[in-house]
N, C-alpha and C positions, 0 to 999 in steps of 0.2 A: 499605364493610365496617365492621362494628361488632364489637369484642371486649368481652367482659364479664369482670369480676373481682368479688371479694366486696365491695369497697368503692367501686369506681369503674366508670364506663362510658367506654370509650375510643372516639373517633371519628376517622376520617381524612377530611379535606376537601381541596379543591383548594388551599387556602392554608396547609396545615400540619396538625399533630396537635393535637387539642383534647381536654381531659379535663373531664368534667362531674362535679362532686360537689355541694356546696352552692352553690358559685359557679363560674362559667365561668372556666377558666384555660388559657391557651395555653402549651404545654410546648415546642414546637419552632417555630423561626422558619419563616415561609412559604418562604423561599428554599431550604430544605433539600429541598423537593420529595419528600415522603414517599410511597412507593408502597404499603406495607402494614405492618401491625403485628402483634405477638404479645405477649400478656400472660401472665406466669407468676410467681406469687407476688408479690414486691415489685419485679419488673423489667419493663421494656418494651423490646422489640427492634423496630427499624424498618429497613426497606429504603429506602435513599436513592438515587433516580435521579440526583440532582445530583452525588453523590460516588461513585457506583457501589460502594457499600459497605453495611455493616450497622452501625447505631448501637445501642449498649446504654446505657440510663439507668434510673434508678429512677422510681417513680411520681410523685415530686415534680418530675421534670425536671432535677434537679441532677446535676453530674458526668457529663455524657454522654461516652461514649468510642466512637470508631470502631474496632470490633473486627475488621472485614474491610474491606480496601481493596486491591483487585486492581490490579496494574500491567499485566498482559498484555492484558487487554481492558477496555474501559469499558462492558461489557455492563450494561444496566439490570437492577437487582435488583427482582423483582416480589413474589411471595408469600413469606411466612415464617410458620413455625409453631413452637410450643414442643413438644418431644417429651419425654414423661415418662409413666411407668406410671399416675400419677394422672390424667393427661389422656387418655391412650390406653390404657385397660386391655386386657389380652390376653384375648380371648374367642374361642370357637370359632365358625367361620363357614363358609360354603360355599366360600370361596376359600382355606381352609387348604391349604398345599402347592401353591398356585397352580392347583389343580384341573386340571392337564394343559395349561394355557395356556403357550405358549412365552414370552410376554412379560408381558402384563398380564391379570389376572383382576378383573372388576368384578362385585360382588354385585348382585342385583336381587331384588325380592319373590318371584319364582317360581324363583330359582336363581342362575345367574351367566352371564356372557358374557365371551368372550375379546376382547382388543383388542391393537393393535400401536402401536409408537412412530411418531414422524413419519417419513414416507417409506416406510412399510411398510403392508401390508394383510393381512387374514386369508387363509390358503390355503383350499383346497377342503375341508379337514377342520375348518375353523372354529376351529382351535387354533394351528396353526403360522402364522408370519409370513413373507411373501415381499415382495420389492421392489414398490413401488407401480406402477412401470412400467419395464420394462427396454428400454433403447435400445442399438442396436448401431452407430449412426453419428450424427454431429452432436450431440455431448453434451459436457458438462463433467464431469470427475472432480475432487472436492475432498475433502481429508482433514480430519477434525475430531477432534483428540485429546481434546477436552473431552467429547464425546459418544461417543468410542471407535468412530467410524464413518467410512465412506467414502460420500459421496453422489454420485448421478448427477443432473445438472441438464440439462434440454433446452436447445437453442440459443437459444430465445426467452425463457428464464428464466421459465417458467410452472409446470413440475412438478419436484418433488424426490422422488427415490427413494433409499432407504437400501439398501446392499448386504448388510447383516446380518452385520457382523463380530462376533466374540466380544467380550464386554465388557472383557476384559483387554487388548485391543489399544490401542496409542497410535500411530496412523499419522501420518507426517509427509510422506514422499515417496510419490507415486503414479505409476503408468504403466499403459498398456493395450496388450495384444497383440491386434490385430484378426484375426489368423489363427486362433488358438485361442479367442478371445473370453474371455480371462482378465484380471483386474486384479491388479496387483502393488503391494505397498506396503512401506515400511521402518517398523520400529518402533524408535523411538529409546530406549525404556526396555529392551526385550528385546534390542536389537542384532541384529535378524534381518531377512531379506527373506522375505515370504510371498506366496502367490498363491491365488486361487480363481476359480471361474467367475463371470462377471458376473451370472448370475442369482441370486447370493447364497447358493448352497448351502454351508452351513457344513461339511457332511460332506466336501466336496472341498477343504477348506483344506489347503495344503501349506506346509512350511518349505523353501525352496530354498537359503537360506544361513543356517546356524545361527550363533548368537552366538560370536564369537571375542574373545580378549583384545586389548586395545589397538586397539579398533575402535569407530567411532561413525558408522554409515551415515546418510546424509542423503537427497540427491536421487537419483532414478533416471530412466533414459530407455531406451526399447527401439527397436532397429532391426529391424523386422519382416522385412526382406529377408534378413538374416544370422542371425536368431534369437539375437541377443546382447543382453544387458542391460548397460548402463553405469551405474556408481554413483560417488558421491563419498563419501570417508571422511574426516571432519573430524578424527578423532583420530589415525589412522595417516597422515594427510596424503598421500593418493594418490588417483588415479582408477583404478578397476579395471573389469574386464569379467568376465562369466560367462555360461555357457549358461543358457537359460531354465529348465532343470531343475536347475541348480546343480552339474552333474557336472564342468564345466570352469571353472577360475578362473585369472585372470592379472592381475597389476598392470601397467596400461598406461602410466601416467605416475607416477613416484615423486617424492617431495619437493615436493609441491604444498602451499603454505602455506594452511591453513584453507579448503579448497574447499567451495563451497556448491551453487549451482544448476548444472545441466547440460542442454543441449538438443542435438539431433542434426539434421544435414542429410545423410542418407544419399545422396541423389541426387547431391549435389556432393562427397561424401566428407569433409565437415567436421563437427567438433563444436565447441561453444562452452561455456565454463564460467566461473564467477566465483570470485574469492578475496576474503576479507574481513579487515579489521584496523582496530581503533579506535586502537591504540597507534601503530603504524607504518603510516600510510596509503599509503606507497609500495608496500607489499605487496598492497594491495587493487587489483583490476583485473579486466578482462574479457579472456579469452584465447580464441584460436582455434587448433585443431590438426587435423591429419588424423585420421581415425577409427582409424588404426592407431597413434596416439600420437606420430607424427613431426611435424616442422615446427611446433613450439609457438611461438606469437607472441602478444605482449601488444598487443591492438588499442586498448584504452582504459586509460590509465595514470594519469590525474590526475582529481582532483575526485571520488574514490570513497572509501567507507569500508566500508559493509555492503551491497553490492549483492546482496540476497537473491533477488530475482526476475529471471528471464531468459526471453526469448522471441524467436523470429525469424519474419519474414515472408518466405518464399521467393519470393513473388510480387513484392513491392515491393523485395526485397533489402535489408531493414532489420533491425536488431537493437534490441530494447527491453530496458530494465532499470529496476529500481526500488530505491532505496537507503533503508534505514530510519534512517540517521544524517544524511545530507545532506537527506533528505526531498524527494527529487526523482524524478520520473518522466521518463526520457529515452529518446532513440533516436539511432541513427547508421546509417551504411552498414555493410555486413557486414565492411568492412575497418577500421572505426573512424573513418572520416572523416565530415564533415558532421554533427557532433553537435548535437542540439537538445534543449531542455528543453520537455517537453509540459506538465507541471503541477508546482506546489509543493504538498506535503502539509502538513497541520496536525495536530499531536498524534497522529501515526500511528507504527506500527511495521509497515511494509509487509513482506510475506513472499513469498507466491506470486504469479506473474505468467504470463499467457498471452494469446494473441491469436487472433482468428478471421479467416482470410484473407477478403478481399472484404467486410469490414465496417468500420465507422468507429470501433470501440471497442477499447480495451485493458482487460483484466480483471485485478483483483488482490485479494489478501486482506490483512487488517490485524489484527495481534494486539491492537490497542487498541480494536477495534470489531467488531461483528458483521456478518455478511453478505458477499456478493460485491459488490465495487465495480467499476463500469465507467465509464471516462473516455473522452471523445472523443479520437481520435488527434491531431486538429489543435490540441488544447489549448483550444478554445473551450468554454465552459460548465464546470460543476462535475461532480464524480463523483456518480453515483447508486448506490443500494444495493439489493440483492435478498436476501431470505431472512434478514433480521435477526431475525425472530421464530422461526426454526428453528435456525440455526447458532449455535455458541457460540465455539469456538476453532479457526478455520480455519488450515490450514498451506498445503500445496502445492495448486495448481490447474492442471489441464491440459485442453486442448480437443482432441477427436479427431473428425475428419471421417469416419472409417471407411474411407478409402482410403489407399493408400500407394504410393509409386513403386517402381521396380525398380532393382537395381544388379547389378554383376557377381557378387554373392553370392546372387542370387535363385534361380539354377538350380544344382542339385547342389552347393550350398555353395561355389560357385566353384572346385570341384575340390580344396578344402582338406580335409585329414583331420580338422582340429579347428576352429579359429577362421578365419572369413573376414571380413576387415575392409575396408570400403569406403574408397577413397581418391579424390582428385580425378582420378587417371589410371587408375583401375581397381579393383584389389583387392590386398590383401596377406594371405598366410596366416600364422597364428601358432599357437603351441602352448601347452598348459597350462603353468603356472608352472614345473614341474620337468622339462619336456620341451624338446628342442631341435629346431629346424627342420633337416631334411636338406638336402642340396645341391640336391635337385630343387625346393625352394621350396614344396612342398605337403605333404610327409609329415613326421611327427614321430617322434623316437626318444627313448629314455630308457635311460640306463645306470644309473639309480638301482637300488640293491639295498638290501634290509633287512639289519640286523645279524644275524650268525650266533652272537652270544654271548648266552647266558642265564646269569644268576647261579645257580650251583648246579644247572645242568641243561644240556641240549643239544638241538638240533633233530634230527629223524629224517628221513633221506632228503631233505636240503635243502642240497645242496652250493652251489648258486648261486641265491640268493633274489631273483629279479627281480620286477618289478611283476606283481601278480595271481597269483603263485605261492602255493600253499597247502602248509603244512608242519605236522607234528605235533612234539611235544617230549616229553622225559622228564626226570625230576629225579634228582639224585644221592641216594646213601644218606643217610638222616636228613632227607630233604626230600620234600615231596609237592606235587602240582599245586594251584595256586590254583583253587578251585572256580568263581571268576568267569570264568576263562579256560580251562576244561577243554575240550579239543577242538582242532581244527585252527585255525591262524592264517593270515591272508592278508596279503601284502605290498602296501601301498598305494602310490599314485603319489608320495606325500610321503616315501617311504622309511621308513614306520613300520608296524609290525605292528598288525593289528586282528582282532577276533574274526570268524570266518566264520559269521555268523548274522544274524538280523533286527535286532539292536541295533547292529552294526557299531561297537563300542567300541574305541578305540585302547588298546593295552596297553603297560605298562612291563615290559620284559624282566627288570628286576631284581626284579619281584614275581610272576613266573610260578611260581616254586618257593618254597614257604614252609618255613622251617626247623622241623623237628619236635623241639623242645627244651623241656624244662621250665625254669622259672625257678630262680634260685639256691635251694639247699636251706636251709630254716630249720627248726630243731628246738627242743624245749623246753629249759628251763634244766636244766643238769646232763647233757644228752645232747649227744654230739658225733659227727661223721662220722669213721669210722675208715679212714684212707687214702683213696685215690681211688676214684671210682665206676667200674664196669666199662666204660662208654662215655660218660664225661663226663655231661652233662645231657640227652642225647638220649633219645628214646623207646626203651624197653626196657632202659635202663641201670639197674643195681642198685647201691645204696649200703648199706654196713654201718654201723649206728648202735650205739654203745656208750656206757657211762656215762663222764663226764669224771672227771679226778682229783678225789678227795675226795667222790665220789658212789658209791652202790651201787644196783644194779637193784632196783626195788620189787617185781617179780613174778618168780616162779620160771619163768615161761614163756619168759623171754629170758635164760638164764644166759650165753649166748655173744653176746648182742646181737640186733639185729633187722635184717633186710634189707627195704628198701622199693624200689619200682621207679617209673621215670618212665612214666606211662601215655600212651595214644594221644590222650587229651584234653589233653595237655601239662600235666598236674598230677601231682604226686607222690602215691603211695599214702599214706594216712593212717597215721601212726605211733602205735602203742599203748603203746610202752615208756615208762616213767617212771623216773627216778632220784632217789633221796633223798640229801641231803647227810649226811656223817659229820663230827661236830665233836669236838674235844678241849676239856675243861673247864679253865679256868684254876685252878691250885693256887697261891694267893697265898703259902702258907706255904713254898713251895720257893724263893721269891725274897725274901730278907730285905732290907728297905729298898729295894725295887725292884718293877718290874712289867713285864709284856709291853708292847711298843710298841702304839700305837693302830692301826697298820696291820695288825695281826695278824688274820687271818680265822678262826683256830681250826678251819680246814677240814682234813680228812684229806689226807695226802700234801703238806702245805704246811709251810714253815718260818716261824718267828717269831723276831724279835730282841727282846731285853729292854733296859730302860734303868733306871738307878738313880734313886732319889729325889734331890731337891735336897740338896746337901751330901755326897753319897756317890759313890764312884767304882767302876767295874767291876772285878771280880776273880773268876774268871779272865777275861781279855780276849777279846772276839769269840766268846763261846760262844753258839750258837744252839740253839733247841728245835725239834724236828720232830714233827708230829702224824702218827702212822703210820696204816695202813689200818684198824686196829681202833679208832682214836680215843684212843690213848695217846701220851703225850709221850716223846720220846727226847732225852737220857738220862733214864730214869725216876727214879733215885735221886739225881740231881745236886742239890746244894744250893748255890745261888749266893749269895755274900756280897757285898753292896755296902758297901765299907769307908768309914767316915766320914773325911772329909778334914780334917786338922788343920793349922794354920799357926802358925809361930813367927817372930818378928822378930829380925833380927841386923844388925849393922853391919859394914862393911868399910872398910879404909883406902884402897882403890883407887878408890872412888866417893864422890859427894856425896849419894847417895840411900840409903834404907834398904830393902834387898831383903827379899822375903818368902820364907821357906823353907816349902815344902809337904811334909809327910811323910805317908806311907801305911804302914799296917801290914798285912801283914808286909813290904812293899816298902821297899827302901833308897832315900832321896832325897838328892841333892846339888844345889847351885845353881851357876848359870853367869851371869856378868854380861854383858849385851849393851847396847851403846851405840846409841841411836836418834838419827840426825842430825835436828836441829831448827833453826829460825831463832831465834837468841838464845842463851840459856844451855843448854848440853848437859845431857842427862839420861841416866841409865843405869837399866837394869831388869834385875833378876835373874830368870832363867827356870829352873824346876825341871827336873832330869833324873832320870828314873825308871829305876832299874836293873831290868832284865828287861822287863816290860810297862809301857807308859806309861798314866797315869791319864787318864780322860775329862775331868776338870776340872783346870785349871792345868797342862797339858802343854806340850811344846815348841811345839805349834801356836799356843798363845795368844801366846807371845812373837813368833813369826814374823808373826802377824797384826798385832800392835802395831807391829812394825817397818815393815811395809808401809804401814800407815795413816799413820805419821809421815812416811814418804817421799812418799806421795801428797799430803799437806798441803803439803809443801815445794814440790813441782812446781806445784801449783795457784797458790800465792802468787807464784812466779816468773813464771808465765804472765800473771797479772793485771798485774804491774808492766810487762811487755813490751807488753801491749795498751794500757795507759794511755799509755805513751811514744809509741807509734805514733799514737794518737788525737790527742795534743797536737801532734805534728809535722804531721799532716794539717790540723788546724785552723789552725795558723800559716801553712802554705803556702797554703791557700784564702783566708785573709784578705788575704795579701800579693798574691795574683793578681788580686783584684777588690775593692779597698778601698772603691770607691764604693757597692757594694751594702750595706755595713754602716754607711755614714754616714747613719744615720736622723735624727739630731738636726738636721742642716742642712736636709735635705729637709722635715722636719716644720715647721721654722721658716719655710721658704720657702712652703710650702703655706698655713700660717696667715696669712702676710702677704698672699698673693694673695686669700684669702677675706675679708680684713678682719675676722678673728676674733681674739680675745684669749685666749690660753691660757698656762698655765704653761710656761716654757721648759724644754728638755732633758728633757721627760717623754716616755718611749717606751712607756708601758704602753697597750695597746690595750683599748678598751671591749669588753664582750661582744657588744653589738649596735650596729652603726653604720649610719646611714642617710644616703644621698645623694639629694637631690631637686632638680628644676629650679626655680630661683627667679626666672627672668627669661625674656623672649622670646629672648634671645641664646643660651640654652642653657648658661649657666654653672652650675656645680655648687657648692652649699654643703654643708658637712659638719657634721653634728651628731655630736659626739664623733668627730672624724676619726681614721683609723688610717693606718699606713704603707702606701702603695700603690706597688707595683713598676711597672716599665715595662710588664710584661705586663698588669697590671690596668688601666693607663691606656689601653692599646689596646682592651681589652674594653669600656671605657666609651663608646667611639665607636659611633655608630649603624651597623648592618650594612645595606648597600644591598639585601641579599637577604632581609631580614626585613621582612615586611609589617606587623608589630606594633611599629612604632617608638615610643619613649617620647614622651608628650605633655607639653606645657608644664604645669608644676605637678604632674606625676605623681611618685610616689616610686619609688626604685630602691634595692635593697639591695646593698651592697658586702661581699662575703664575705672573711674574713681569709685564705683560702688562694689569693688572687689571682683567683678566679673571680667574675665579676659576674653576678648574676641580676636580671633586670628584673622589676619588680612586687613588691608587698609581700604 
């Protein structure tokens, strides 16, 4: 293949990638094994068969980077192209809209032709695709989640037919019902079990087990005689059973740690399954149980980790398994004895496993490689592969001969009303998960009833709601039926109500009746709700709106307010009433030497306080102004005088201080001496007493505050002295209890002597950065600017046997001053 670019010609050869310009230059080493290349602008992308990835580099071959490196498969990467509008311009063609082709439309000079993917062929209409060849016996089924397909392969490994799954499917487990000729599969991303006819008819695809929470379905197996499907649930940790149509379900074995593969032996009444664990391999094992879930026995308990694949040979009475961690293919007798290793795997992640009776091979799939591998049972020779050029990511593989044996459940379901489970001695009847088996051992009964309670409603004619009973319901006043659940409800076997219709949706009885209520009422500024609404906020309730205090209605249409109603759409009627504010103007001339306080709104029907300017006191005291409904102040004619505060100094023979006398006109002022207790020399303060009404400045409150402040200072100082005494006492007590801890000087001198270093004596100052390093093969430590090291730090200096990164000779280690030792600089 040759790719062209504007400046270079790229070529791919058997020994690597070569770029021709003026001179020949090899960009990629031959051992990379390039499969194909794509050139776009300044980049080169290459598919590498040797590394199963995609390499991106520039045209100079520098800085190559492996941008895709898959771990699940080591599938060879072949072709690669660069996609861009400049490279692939959008143009109209005969295959626009795929021209009715189901899968592929191929243009040609005279029109177009339809084609199909691997394993399929065109149907009679030359547009639809059908399986290449449909087999009903002696075939393999294999799931490929990379190609979103299930393939059928003949016994001789010659033909491959695709079943035609929808592209969104990701199958992992597969099974086949030879009676109805249907294939079943689990989808690990959708969490479902689905089925369809083996002829690949997409229209007949059905979901028999929908997705449930806390569930991750994996392997499945079918007992044709009892019409039961067995499955493993890796997330819920159980093994369950269900009828093939999904109508009956039951947990057969609970608390199974990480179950994976499962196979059935209906004729002998046994089933076998595996459990996996990488962390605790004791949990990994191969188990046998009766098909009714009883007599669970671990038949292989050692030497396992991830036994993904499991198969049995009822002719030779052998069980086979393959482990993706131990990389061994093994077999044993059906009771676990006589264990043999058939083959050791290399660079593999083995997954699915199956055998064909009366043949010499065992067949398995590998996540790390393409194709179906088949290995001689006797262990001689190496595994061979089939379909590597078709398959991509194979999971489960099963072989079906088309015949099946009979059990006690083959005829009339064994007489059981629901599940008939084969056992080594015959059969056992079982019931759906919420039913119980009656004393007769074949019939099931259920006392399950659905709840009779509906929030804000009630059921009609539904006194005893047993399974399958249908009931209607009504809602209370101010509530109406949820339109999603309008109609009769049916009681399910799980004890939950569901809609009696084609959708069969489970309902929540708390949401059957919806409250008919408007949200909290919000109004414009200046408008308020007058009293309570007639019926709260429910539909039909009316609320009266009026103007708030200080506001006046703006329109003559609403002299007495406006009524609005909660409507059936759960919204309030739109209010049209507006209210305008009424303000009083400030008359500064009415307040001499003062002004209204800043928190005054000047709004009608509101009061305001005033305050005097600095150096002036109120007179008369506590007088307020009110703005009336018309926007006038009350009292109108009041003239408030803020009197100037005058002070005189006087002396008294009873104190050592000079009290201040504050006088007001026309108020009479006297003085009172108050002693404030302090530490040191006592002081006295005179406090003015106002006859009649007290002044705003220099009143009795000032003296009280000063007294309280002085007392507070005294208390704080006393508390500080007490705390200091306690701290000194604790310090002395601690020093006496462990004197060695504080004898730093002697320890420092001893340390210096041992290290053969010379330092100034009695120095206890620690350097900011201290370094310890190994200076000999004996592991001695020398200290550069040593610091005081406690016993805890000495212990930390020793090597930890559990630490794999032990200090090496000559390496440096830091000793931190908080006694923590950190290795490495």
